[in-house]
PyMOL CGO cylinders between C-alpha atoms (Angstrom):
from pymol import cmd
from pymol.cgo import CYLINDER

trace = [
    CYLINDER, 267.32, -23.37, 131.80, 264.26, -21.41, 132.84, 0.3, 1, 1, 1, 1, 1, 1,
    CYLINDER, 264.26, -21.41, 132.84, 263.38, -20.71, 129.21, 0.3, 1, 1, 1, 1, 1, 1,
    CYLINDER, 263.38, -20.71, 129.21, 263.57, -24.40, 128.30, 0.3, 1, 1, 1, 1, 1, 1,
    CYLINDER, 263.57, -24.40, 128.30, 261.31, -25.41, 131.20, 0.3, 1, 1, 1, 1, 1, 1,
    CYLINDER, 261.31, -25.41, 131.20, 258.78, -22.66, 130.42, 0.3, 1, 1, 1, 1, 1, 1,
    CYLINDER, 258.78, -22.66, 130.42, 258.79, -23.67, 126.77, 0.3, 1, 1, 1, 1, 1, 1,
    CYLINDER, 258.79, -23.67, 126.77, 258.43, -27.31, 127.75, 0.3, 1, 1, 1, 1, 1, 1,
    CYLINDER, 258.43, -27.31, 127.75, 255.42, -26.75, 129.99, 0.3, 1, 1, 1, 1, 1, 1,
    CYLINDER, 255.42, -26.75, 129.99, 253.45, -24.56, 127.59, 0.3, 1, 1, 1, 1, 1, 1,
    CYLINDER, 253.45, -24.56, 127.59, 254.30, -26.44, 124.41, 0.3, 1, 1, 1, 1, 1, 1,
    CYLINDER, 254.30, -26.44, 124.41, 254.08, -29.88, 125.99, 0.3, 1, 1, 1, 1, 1, 1,
    CYLINDER, 254.08, -29.88, 125.99, 250.32, -29.33, 126.29, 0.3, 1, 1, 1, 1, 1, 1,
    CYLINDER, 250.32, -29.33, 126.29, 250.26, -28.95, 122.49, 0.3, 1, 1, 1, 1, 1, 1,
    CYLINDER, 250.26, -28.95, 122.49, 252.38, -32.05, 121.96, 0.3, 1, 1, 1, 1, 1, 1,
    CYLINDER, 252.38, -32.05, 121.96, 255.46, -30.08, 120.90, 0.3, 1, 1, 1, 1, 1, 1,
    CYLINDER, 255.46, -30.08, 120.90, 258.90, -31.36, 121.87, 0.3, 1, 1, 1, 1, 1, 1,
    CYLINDER, 258.90, -31.36, 121.87, 261.11, -28.92, 123.82, 0.3, 1, 1, 1, 1, 1, 1,
    CYLINDER, 261.11, -28.92, 123.82, 263.73, -29.38, 121.09, 0.3, 1, 1, 1, 1, 1, 1,
    CYLINDER, 263.73, -29.38, 121.09, 261.39, -28.13, 118.37, 0.3, 1, 1, 1, 1, 1, 1,
    CYLINDER, 261.39, -28.13, 118.37, 261.64, -24.69, 116.81, 0.3, 1, 1, 1, 1, 1, 1,
    CYLINDER, 261.64, -24.69, 116.81, 258.34, -22.89, 117.28, 0.3, 1, 1, 1, 1, 1, 1,
    CYLINDER, 258.34, -22.89, 117.28, 257.13, -20.08, 115.05, 0.3, 1, 1, 1, 1, 1, 1,
    CYLINDER, 257.13, -20.08, 115.05, 254.33, -17.98, 116.48, 0.3, 1, 1, 1, 1, 1, 1,
    CYLINDER, 254.33, -17.98, 116.48, 251.78, -15.69, 114.90, 0.3, 1, 1, 1, 1, 1, 1,
    CYLINDER, 251.78, -15.69, 114.90, 249.72, -13.51, 117.26, 0.3, 1, 1, 1, 1, 1, 1,
    CYLINDER, 249.72, -13.51, 117.26, 246.85, -11.41, 115.94, 0.3, 1, 1, 1, 1, 1, 1,
    CYLINDER, 246.85, -11.41, 115.94, 243.56, -11.35, 114.13, 0.3, 1, 1, 1, 1, 1, 1,
    CYLINDER, 243.56, -11.35, 114.13, 243.52, -14.19, 111.64, 0.3, 1, 1, 1, 1, 1, 1,
    CYLINDER, 243.52, -14.19, 111.64, 242.72, -12.15, 108.55, 0.3, 1, 1, 1, 1, 1, 1,
    CYLINDER, 242.72, -12.15, 108.55, 243.99, -12.47, 104.99, 0.3, 1, 1, 1, 1, 1, 1,
    CYLINDER, 243.99, -12.47, 104.99, 245.45, -8.94, 105.34, 0.3, 1, 1, 1, 1, 1, 1,
    CYLINDER, 245.45, -8.94, 105.34, 247.67, -10.18, 108.17, 0.3, 1, 1, 1, 1, 1, 1,
    CYLINDER, 247.67, -10.18, 108.17, 249.57, -12.31, 105.65, 0.3, 1, 1, 1, 1, 1, 1,
    CYLINDER, 249.57, -12.31, 105.65, 248.42, -15.58, 107.20, 0.3, 1, 1, 1, 1, 1, 1,
    CYLINDER, 248.42, -15.58, 107.20, 248.11, -17.32, 103.83, 0.3, 1, 1, 1, 1, 1, 1,
    CYLINDER, 248.11, -17.32, 103.83, 251.67, -16.35, 102.97, 0.3, 1, 1, 1, 1, 1, 1,
    CYLINDER, 251.67, -16.35, 102.97, 252.76, -17.61, 106.39, 0.3, 1, 1, 1, 1, 1, 1,
    CYLINDER, 252.76, -17.61, 106.39, 251.04, -20.97, 105.84, 0.3, 1, 1, 1, 1, 1, 1,
    CYLINDER, 251.04, -20.97, 105.84, 252.52, -21.29, 102.36, 0.3, 1, 1, 1, 1, 1, 1,
    CYLINDER, 252.52, -21.29, 102.36, 255.98, -20.56, 103.74, 0.3, 1, 1, 1, 1, 1, 1,
    CYLINDER, 255.98, -20.56, 103.74, 255.52, -22.98, 106.63, 0.3, 1, 1, 1, 1, 1, 1,
    CYLINDER, 255.52, -22.98, 106.63, 254.39, -25.78, 104.30, 0.3, 1, 1, 1, 1, 1, 1,
    CYLINDER, 254.39, -25.78, 104.30, 257.53, -25.25, 102.21, 0.3, 1, 1, 1, 1, 1, 1,
    CYLINDER, 257.53, -25.25, 102.21, 259.84, -25.30, 105.23, 0.3, 1, 1, 1, 1, 1, 1,
    CYLINDER, 259.84, -25.30, 105.23, 258.29, -28.13, 107.20, 0.3, 1, 1, 1, 1, 1, 1,
    CYLINDER, 258.29, -28.13, 107.20, 259.31, -30.81, 104.68, 0.3, 1, 1, 1, 1, 1, 1,
    CYLINDER, 259.31, -30.81, 104.68, 263.01, -30.14, 105.38, 0.3, 1, 1, 1, 1, 1, 1,
    CYLINDER, 263.01, -30.14, 105.38, 262.75, -29.10, 109.03, 0.3, 1, 1, 1, 1, 1, 1,
    CYLINDER, 262.75, -29.10, 109.03, 261.40, -32.05, 110.98, 0.3, 1, 1, 1, 1, 1, 1,
    CYLINDER, 261.40, -32.05, 110.98, 261.00, -30.28, 114.31, 0.3, 1, 1, 1, 1, 1, 1,
    CYLINDER, 261.00, -30.28, 114.31, 259.36, -27.07, 113.07, 0.3, 1, 1, 1, 1, 1, 1,
    CYLINDER, 259.36, -27.07, 113.07, 255.96, -26.08, 114.49, 0.3, 1, 1, 1, 1, 1, 1,
    CYLINDER, 255.96, -26.08, 114.49, 253.65, -23.10, 114.03, 0.3, 1, 1, 1, 1, 1, 1,
    CYLINDER, 253.65, -23.10, 114.03, 251.42, -21.76, 116.79, 0.3, 1, 1, 1, 1, 1, 1,
    CYLINDER, 251.42, -21.76, 116.79, 248.63, -19.40, 115.76, 0.3, 1, 1, 1, 1, 1, 1,
    CYLINDER, 248.63, -19.40, 115.76, 247.26, -17.29, 118.61, 0.3, 1, 1, 1, 1, 1, 1,
    CYLINDER, 247.26, -17.29, 118.61, 244.14, -15.50, 117.47, 0.3, 1, 1, 1, 1, 1, 1,
    CYLINDER, 244.14, -15.50, 117.47, 240.83, -15.90, 115.74, 0.3, 1, 1, 1, 1, 1, 1,
    CYLINDER, 240.83, -15.90, 115.74, 239.20, -14.57, 112.61, 0.3, 1, 1, 1, 1, 1, 1,
    CYLINDER, 239.20, -14.57, 112.61, 237.59, -15.29, 109.27, 0.3, 1, 1, 1, 1, 1, 1,
    CYLINDER, 237.59, -15.29, 109.27, 240.71, -16.79, 107.65, 0.3, 1, 1, 1, 1, 1, 1,
    CYLINDER, 240.71, -16.79, 107.65, 241.14, -19.41, 110.40, 0.3, 1, 1, 1, 1, 1, 1,
    CYLINDER, 241.14, -19.41, 110.40, 239.11, -22.21, 108.81, 0.3, 1, 1, 1, 1, 1, 1,
    CYLINDER, 239.11, -22.21, 108.81, 240.93, -21.76, 105.49, 0.3, 1, 1, 1, 1, 1, 1,
    CYLINDER, 240.93, -21.76, 105.49, 244.29, -22.02, 107.25, 0.3, 1, 1, 1, 1, 1, 1,
    CYLINDER, 244.29, -22.02, 107.25, 243.23, -25.13, 109.11, 0.3, 1, 1, 1, 1, 1, 1,
    CYLINDER, 243.23, -25.13, 109.11, 242.06, -26.70, 105.83, 0.3, 1, 1, 1, 1, 1, 1,
    CYLINDER, 242.06, -26.70, 105.83, 245.33, -25.82, 104.09, 0.3, 1, 1, 1, 1, 1, 1,
    CYLINDER, 245.33, -25.82, 104.09, 247.31, -27.37, 106.97, 0.3, 1, 1, 1, 1, 1, 1,
    CYLINDER, 247.31, -27.37, 106.97, 245.29, -30.58, 106.70, 0.3, 1, 1, 1, 1, 1, 1,
    CYLINDER, 245.29, -30.58, 106.70, 245.58, -30.68, 102.89, 0.3, 1, 1, 1, 1, 1, 1,
    CYLINDER, 245.58, -30.68, 102.89, 249.36, -30.26, 103.15, 0.3, 1, 1, 1, 1, 1, 1,
    CYLINDER, 249.36, -30.26, 103.15, 249.46, -32.98, 105.83, 0.3, 1, 1, 1, 1, 1, 1,
    CYLINDER, 249.46, -32.98, 105.83, 251.05, -30.64, 108.38, 0.3, 1, 1, 1, 1, 1, 1,
    CYLINDER, 251.05, -30.64, 108.38, 248.02, -30.35, 110.66, 0.3, 1, 1, 1, 1, 1, 1,
    CYLINDER, 248.02, -30.35, 110.66, 249.91, -32.06, 113.49, 0.3, 1, 1, 1, 1, 1, 1,
    CYLINDER, 249.91, -32.06, 113.49, 252.53, -29.29, 113.35, 0.3, 1, 1, 1, 1, 1, 1,
    CYLINDER, 252.53, -29.29, 113.35, 250.20, -26.29, 113.17, 0.3, 1, 1, 1, 1, 1, 1,
    CYLINDER, 250.20, -26.29, 113.17, 248.51, -25.43, 116.45, 0.3, 1, 1, 1, 1, 1, 1,
    CYLINDER, 248.51, -25.43, 116.45, 245.52, -23.10, 116.54, 0.3, 1, 1, 1, 1, 1, 1,
    CYLINDER, 245.52, -23.10, 116.54, 245.06, -22.00, 120.15, 0.3, 1, 1, 1, 1, 1, 1,
    CYLINDER, 245.06, -22.00, 120.15, 242.42, -19.34, 119.53, 0.3, 1, 1, 1, 1, 1, 1,
    CYLINDER, 242.42, -19.34, 119.53, 242.18, -15.87, 120.99, 0.3, 1, 1, 1, 1, 1, 1,
    CYLINDER, 242.18, -15.87, 120.99, 243.96, -15.66, 124.33, 0.3, 1, 1, 1, 1, 1, 1,
    CYLINDER, 243.96, -15.66, 124.33, 243.70, -13.04, 127.09, 0.3, 1, 1, 1, 1, 1, 1,
    CYLINDER, 243.70, -13.04, 127.09, 246.28, -10.30, 126.64, 0.3, 1, 1, 1, 1, 1, 1,
    CYLINDER, 246.28, -10.30, 126.64, 248.04, -11.19, 129.89, 0.3, 1, 1, 1, 1, 1, 1,
    CYLINDER, 248.04, -11.19, 129.89, 248.83, -14.66, 128.43, 0.3, 1, 1, 1, 1, 1, 1,
    CYLINDER, 248.83, -14.66, 128.43, 250.59, -13.31, 125.32, 0.3, 1, 1, 1, 1, 1, 1,
    CYLINDER, 250.59, -13.31, 125.32, 254.04, -12.86, 126.92, 0.3, 1, 1, 1, 1, 1, 1,
    CYLINDER, 254.04, -12.86, 126.92, 253.89, -16.50, 128.04, 0.3, 1, 1, 1, 1, 1, 1,
    CYLINDER, 253.89, -16.50, 128.04, 253.11, -17.68, 124.53, 0.3, 1, 1, 1, 1, 1, 1,
    CYLINDER, 253.11, -17.68, 124.53, 255.87, -15.50, 123.08, 0.3, 1, 1, 1, 1, 1, 1,
    CYLINDER, 255.87, -15.50, 123.08, 258.39, -16.71, 125.66, 0.3, 1, 1, 1, 1, 1, 1,
    CYLINDER, 258.39, -16.71, 125.66, 257.52, -20.33, 124.89, 0.3, 1, 1, 1, 1, 1, 1,
    CYLINDER, 257.52, -20.33, 124.89, 258.13, -19.80, 121.16, 0.3, 1, 1, 1, 1, 1, 1,
    CYLINDER, 258.13, -19.80, 121.16, 261.31, -19.13, 119.19, 0.3, 1, 1, 1, 1, 1, 1,
    CYLINDER, 261.31, -19.13, 119.19, 260.41, -16.65, 116.42, 0.3, 1, 1, 1, 1, 1, 1,
    CYLINDER, 260.41, -16.65, 116.42, 257.53, -14.19, 116.00, 0.3, 1, 1, 1, 1, 1, 1,
    CYLINDER, 257.53, -14.19, 116.00, 256.32, -14.05, 112.41, 0.3, 1, 1, 1, 1, 1, 1,
    CYLINDER, 256.32, -14.05, 112.41, 254.08, -11.13, 111.37, 0.3, 1, 1, 1, 1, 1, 1,
    CYLINDER, 254.08, -11.13, 111.37, 253.74, -10.96, 107.54, 0.3, 1, 1, 1, 1, 1, 1,
    CYLINDER, 253.74, -10.96, 107.54, 250.99, -8.28, 107.52, 0.3, 1, 1, 1, 1, 1, 1,
    CYLINDER, 250.99, -8.28, 107.52, 250.10, -6.24, 104.44, 0.3, 1, 1, 1, 1, 1, 1,
    CYLINDER, 250.10, -6.24, 104.44, 249.64, -3.15, 106.63, 0.3, 1, 1, 1, 1, 1, 1,
    CYLINDER, 249.64, -3.15, 106.63, 249.99, -2.29, 110.31, 0.3, 1, 1, 1, 1, 1, 1,
    CYLINDER, 249.99, -2.29, 110.31, 249.93, 0.62, 112.69, 0.3, 1, 1, 1, 1, 1, 1,
    CYLINDER, 249.93, 0.62, 112.69, 252.54, 0.10, 115.38, 0.3, 1, 1, 1, 1, 1, 1,
    CYLINDER, 252.54, 0.10, 115.38, 251.92, -3.55, 116.38, 0.3, 1, 1, 1, 1, 1, 1,
    CYLINDER, 251.92, -3.55, 116.38, 252.33, -4.09, 120.09, 0.3, 1, 1, 1, 1, 1, 1,
    CYLINDER, 252.33, -4.09, 120.09, 253.09, -7.77, 119.57, 0.3, 1, 1, 1, 1, 1, 1,
    CYLINDER, 253.09, -7.77, 119.57, 256.39, -6.89, 117.87, 0.3, 1, 1, 1, 1, 1, 1,
    CYLINDER, 256.39, -6.89, 117.87, 257.56, -4.94, 120.92, 0.3, 1, 1, 1, 1, 1, 1,
    CYLINDER, 257.56, -4.94, 120.92, 256.24, -7.66, 123.23, 0.3, 1, 1, 1, 1, 1, 1,
    CYLINDER, 256.24, -7.66, 123.23, 258.18, -10.34, 121.31, 0.3, 1, 1, 1, 1, 1, 1,
    CYLINDER, 258.18, -10.34, 121.31, 261.34, -8.27, 121.49, 0.3, 1, 1, 1, 1, 1, 1,
    CYLINDER, 261.34, -8.27, 121.49, 260.77, -7.71, 125.23, 0.3, 1, 1, 1, 1, 1, 1,
    CYLINDER, 260.77, -7.71, 125.23, 260.60, -11.52, 125.53, 0.3, 1, 1, 1, 1, 1, 1,
    CYLINDER, 260.60, -11.52, 125.53, 263.97, -11.76, 123.71, 0.3, 1, 1, 1, 1, 1, 1,
    CYLINDER, 263.97, -11.76, 123.71, 262.45, -13.24, 120.57, 0.3, 1, 1, 1, 1, 1, 1,
    CYLINDER, 262.45, -13.24, 120.57, 263.61, -12.33, 117.05, 0.3, 1, 1, 1, 1, 1, 1,
    CYLINDER, 263.61, -12.33, 117.05, 260.98, -11.01, 114.66, 0.3, 1, 1, 1, 1, 1, 1,
    CYLINDER, 260.98, -11.01, 114.66, 260.34, -11.81, 111.02, 0.3, 1, 1, 1, 1, 1, 1,
    CYLINDER, 260.34, -11.81, 111.02, 257.91, -9.20, 109.71, 0.3, 1, 1, 1, 1, 1, 1,
    CYLINDER, 257.91, -9.20, 109.71, 256.98, -7.07, 106.76, 0.3, 1, 1, 1, 1, 1, 1,
    CYLINDER, 256.98, -7.07, 106.76, 258.28, -3.52, 106.29, 0.3, 1, 1, 1, 1, 1, 1,
    CYLINDER, 258.28, -3.52, 106.29, 254.90, -1.91, 106.87, 0.3, 1, 1, 1, 1, 1, 1,
    CYLINDER, 254.90, -1.91, 106.87, 253.51, 0.73, 109.20, 0.3, 1, 1, 1, 1, 1, 1,
    CYLINDER, 253.51, 0.73, 109.20, 255.42, 1.14, 112.44, 0.3, 1, 1, 1, 1, 1, 1,
    CYLINDER, 255.42, 1.14, 112.44, 257.23, -2.21, 112.27, 0.3, 1, 1, 1, 1, 1, 1,
    CYLINDER, 257.23, -2.21, 112.27, 260.51, -0.67, 110.98, 0.3, 1, 1, 1, 1, 1, 1,
    CYLINDER, 260.51, -0.67, 110.98, 260.41, 1.78, 113.91, 0.3, 1, 1, 1, 1, 1, 1,
    CYLINDER, 260.41, 1.78, 113.91, 260.83, -1.16, 116.31, 0.3, 1, 1, 1, 1, 1, 1,
    CYLINDER, 260.83, -1.16, 116.31, 262.77, -3.85, 114.46, 0.3, 1, 1, 1, 1, 1, 1,
    CYLINDER, 262.77, -3.85, 114.46, 266.38, -3.17, 113.50, 0.3, 1, 1, 1, 1, 1, 1,
    CYLINDER, 266.38, -3.17, 113.50, 266.90, -5.25, 110.33, 0.3, 1, 1, 1, 1, 1, 1,
    CYLINDER, 266.90, -5.25, 110.33, 269.66, -7.80, 110.78, 0.3, 1, 1, 1, 1, 1, 1,
    CYLINDER, 269.66, -7.80, 110.78, 269.99, -6.89, 114.44, 0.3, 1, 1, 1, 1, 1, 1,
    CYLINDER, 269.99, -6.89, 114.44, 266.70, -7.75, 116.17, 0.3, 1, 1, 1, 1, 1, 1,
    CYLINDER, 266.70, -7.75, 116.17, 264.89, -9.34, 113.26, 0.3, 1, 1, 1, 1, 1, 1,
    CYLINDER, 264.89, -9.34, 113.26, 264.44, -9.66, 109.54, 0.3, 1, 1, 1, 1, 1, 1,
    CYLINDER, 264.44, -9.66, 109.54, 262.13, -7.38, 107.55, 0.3, 1, 1, 1, 1, 1, 1,
    CYLINDER, 262.13, -7.38, 107.55, 260.71, -8.38, 104.18, 0.3, 1, 1, 1, 1, 1, 1,
    CYLINDER, 260.71, -8.38, 104.18, 258.40, -6.88, 101.56, 0.3, 1, 1, 1, 1, 1, 1,
    CYLINDER, 258.40, -6.88, 101.56, 254.70, -7.67, 101.98, 0.3, 1, 1, 1, 1, 1, 1,
    CYLINDER, 254.70, -7.67, 101.98, 253.43, -10.59, 99.95, 0.3, 1, 1, 1, 1, 1, 1,
    CYLINDER, 253.43, -10.59, 99.95, 256.93, -11.95, 99.23, 0.3, 1, 1, 1, 1, 1, 1,
    CYLINDER, 256.93, -11.95, 99.23, 256.56, -15.63, 100.20, 0.3, 1, 1, 1, 1, 1, 1,
    CYLINDER, 256.56, -15.63, 100.20, 260.03, -16.52, 98.98, 0.3, 1, 1, 1, 1, 1, 1,
    CYLINDER, 260.03, -16.52, 98.98, 261.67, -13.85, 101.16, 0.3, 1, 1, 1, 1, 1, 1,
    CYLINDER, 261.67, -13.85, 101.16, 259.48, -14.87, 104.10, 0.3, 1, 1, 1, 1, 1, 1,
    CYLINDER, 259.48, -14.87, 104.10, 260.53, -18.50, 103.68, 0.3, 1, 1, 1, 1, 1, 1,
    CYLINDER, 260.53, -18.50, 103.68, 264.22, -17.57, 103.42, 0.3, 1, 1, 1, 1, 1, 1,
    CYLINDER, 264.22, -17.57, 103.42, 264.05, -15.29, 106.48, 0.3, 1, 1, 1, 1, 1, 1,
    CYLINDER, 264.05, -15.29, 106.48, 262.40, -17.96, 108.63, 0.3, 1, 1, 1, 1, 1, 1,
    CYLINDER, 262.40, -17.96, 108.63, 264.80, -20.67, 107.37, 0.3, 1, 1, 1, 1, 1, 1,
    CYLINDER, 264.80, -20.67, 107.37, 267.77, -18.44, 108.18, 0.3, 1, 1, 1, 1, 1, 1,
    CYLINDER, 267.77, -18.44, 108.18, 266.69, -18.13, 111.81, 0.3, 1, 1, 1, 1, 1, 1,
    CYLINDER, 266.69, -18.13, 111.81, 265.46, -21.70, 112.22, 0.3, 1, 1, 1, 1, 1, 1,
    CYLINDER, 265.46, -21.70, 112.22, 268.81, -23.07, 111.06, 0.3, 1, 1, 1, 1, 1, 1,
    CYLINDER, 268.81, -23.07, 111.06, 270.89, -20.77, 113.25, 0.3, 1, 1, 1, 1, 1, 1,
    CYLINDER, 270.89, -20.77, 113.25, 270.08, -20.92, 116.99, 0.3, 1, 1, 1, 1, 1, 1,
    CYLINDER, 270.08, -20.92, 116.99, 272.99, -18.60, 117.84, 0.3, 1, 1, 1, 1, 1, 1,
    CYLINDER, 272.99, -18.60, 117.84, 271.62, -15.94, 115.49, 0.3, 1, 1, 1, 1, 1, 1,
    CYLINDER, 271.62, -15.94, 115.49, 268.12, -16.33, 117.00, 0.3, 1, 1, 1, 1, 1, 1,
    CYLINDER, 268.12, -16.33, 117.00, 269.59, -15.87, 120.47, 0.3, 1, 1, 1, 1, 1, 1,
    CYLINDER, 269.59, -15.87, 120.47, 271.66, -12.83, 119.46, 0.3, 1, 1, 1, 1, 1, 1,
    CYLINDER, 271.66, -12.83, 119.46, 268.74, -11.17, 117.70, 0.3, 1, 1, 1, 1, 1, 1,
    CYLINDER, 268.74, -11.17, 117.70, 266.48, -11.90, 120.66, 0.3, 1, 1, 1, 1, 1, 1,
    CYLINDER, 266.48, -11.90, 120.66, 268.95, -10.28, 123.05, 0.3, 1, 1, 1, 1, 1, 1,
    CYLINDER, 268.95, -10.28, 123.05, 269.38, -7.28, 120.74, 0.3, 1, 1, 1, 1, 1, 1,
    CYLINDER, 269.38, -7.28, 120.74, 265.61, -6.89, 120.57, 0.3, 1, 1, 1, 1, 1, 1,
    CYLINDER, 265.61, -6.89, 120.57, 265.36, -6.95, 124.35, 0.3, 1, 1, 1, 1, 1, 1,
    CYLINDER, 265.36, -6.95, 124.35, 268.00, -4.19, 124.58, 0.3, 1, 1, 1, 1, 1, 1,
    CYLINDER, 268.00, -4.19, 124.58, 266.15, -2.10, 122.00, 0.3, 1, 1, 1, 1, 1, 1,
    CYLINDER, 266.15, -2.10, 122.00, 262.94, -2.36, 124.02, 0.3, 1, 1, 1, 1, 1, 1,
    CYLINDER, 262.94, -2.36, 124.02, 264.73, -1.42, 127.23, 0.3, 1, 1, 1, 1, 1, 1,
    CYLINDER, 264.73, -1.42, 127.23, 266.33, 1.61, 125.56, 0.3, 1, 1, 1, 1, 1, 1,
    CYLINDER, 266.33, 1.61, 125.56, 263.44, 2.91, 123.44, 0.3, 1, 1, 1, 1, 1, 1,
    CYLINDER, 263.44, 2.91, 123.44, 260.20, 1.86, 125.06, 0.3, 1, 1, 1, 1, 1, 1,
    CYLINDER, 260.20, 1.86, 125.06, 259.29, 2.97, 128.57, 0.3, 1, 1, 1, 1, 1, 1,
    CYLINDER, 259.29, 2.97, 128.57, 256.15, 3.75, 130.50, 0.3, 1, 1, 1, 1, 1, 1,
    CYLINDER, 256.15, 3.75, 130.50, 256.21, 7.36, 131.56, 0.3, 1, 1, 1, 1, 1, 1,
    CYLINDER, 256.21, 7.36, 131.56, 253.50, 9.10, 133.49, 0.3, 1, 1, 1, 1, 1, 1,
    CYLINDER, 253.50, 9.10, 133.49, 253.69, 12.81, 133.86, 0.3, 1, 1, 1, 1, 1, 1,
    CYLINDER, 253.69, 12.81, 133.86, 251.81, 15.40, 135.83, 0.3, 1, 1, 1, 1, 1, 1,
]
cmd.load_cgo(trace, "trace")
């Protein structure tokens, strides 16, 4: 399929098999973005899920701590820090992944959630700011309470273990974007 080949090309450069499940975080790498919770959750899941990878797109003060934690947990080969990328590349990164994870403590209305849904990707995120305005819980993604690592881990595991559910949620997210979010210019 086109998705498989796109995923293969982008992820192959990172050494990720096309059969892997790829979580993606896109944003400023700050403690307040829930990146430590994400890494803790990933380290818990990766021991049971042999083909799970995490791609972190972004930069920030918490990056070196995350990289150290990944190395300490011996999962450094499955966590890929690609740095800040130009905005026009973000849809490509989202399309090459399987699940957007955004465990922020607070948000406005994060564009990356809508972009992920437009790319037919399910979202696992916290119920903060404008996130619940975009994500329909159980339909286009899973929403959790901020700081709840156990719920984050369970939500990710639920989607990783069920490709059909990921696909259905991704398609539902795409429909939500097409129905609710449009560019309108008026005079």
